[in-house]
C-alpha positions in Angstrom: 62.5 259.6 166.0 59.3 261.6 167.4 59.1 264.6 169.4 57.7 262.4 172.3 60.5 259.7 171.6 63.4 262.7 171.9 61.7 264.2 174.8 61.9 260.7 176.6 65.6 260.2 175.6 66.4 264.0 176.7 65.0 263.2 180.1 66.5 259.9 180.5 70.0 261.7 180.4 71.4 263.0 183.4 71.9 266.5 183.7 75.5 266.1 184.2 75.8 263.6 181.4 74.1 266.7 178.7 76.3 269.0 180.1 79.5 266.9 179.5 78.5 266.0 176.0 78.0 270.0 175.4 81.4 270.5 176.6 82.8 267.7 174.6 81.2 268.8 171.8 82.4 272.3 172.3 86.1 270.9 172.8 85.5 269.0 169.6 84.6 271.7 167.2 87.3 274.2 168.8 89.9 271.2 167.9 88.5 271.2 164.4 88.6 275.0 164.0 92.3 274.7 165.3 93.2 272.2 162.5 91.1 273.9 159.7 88.6 270.9 159.6 84.7 270.8 159.5 83.5 269.1 162.4 80.1 268.3 160.4 80.3 266.0 158.3 83.5 265.2 159.7 86.0 263.6 157.3 86.7 259.9 158.0 89.9 261.0 159.3 89.1 263.7 161.5 87.9 262.0 164.4 90.6 259.4 164.6 93.1 262.6 164.3 91.3 264.1 167.3 91.5 261.0 169.5 95.1 260.4 168.5 95.6 263.7 170.1 93.8 263.1 173.0 95.9 259.9 173.4 99.0 261.9 173.2 97.8 264.4 175.8 97.4 261.6 178.4 93.5 261.3 178.3 92.0 258.2 180.0 90.2 255.5 178.6 86.9 257.0 180.2 87.5 260.5 179.1 87.9 259.1 175.3 84.9 257.1 175.5 82.8 259.9 176.8 84.4 262.4 174.2 83.3 259.5 171.1 79.9 259.2 172.6 79.7 262.7 172.2 80.4 262.7 168.8 
């Protein structure tokens, strides 16, 4: 992706969406730290494990969808 394309993609995203993605990424990395896992590169079981805990905590489908998009 060129710099111009990257800037376009960044500009298209709503500020609130970018803020949400940053927040979701921080939460995921904190979860990884708490489970002694590396967020990047994530092991094949890391993201499903994270999503499973979100389900068990009562996360909505919308919340899980955005979190997955952020990752």
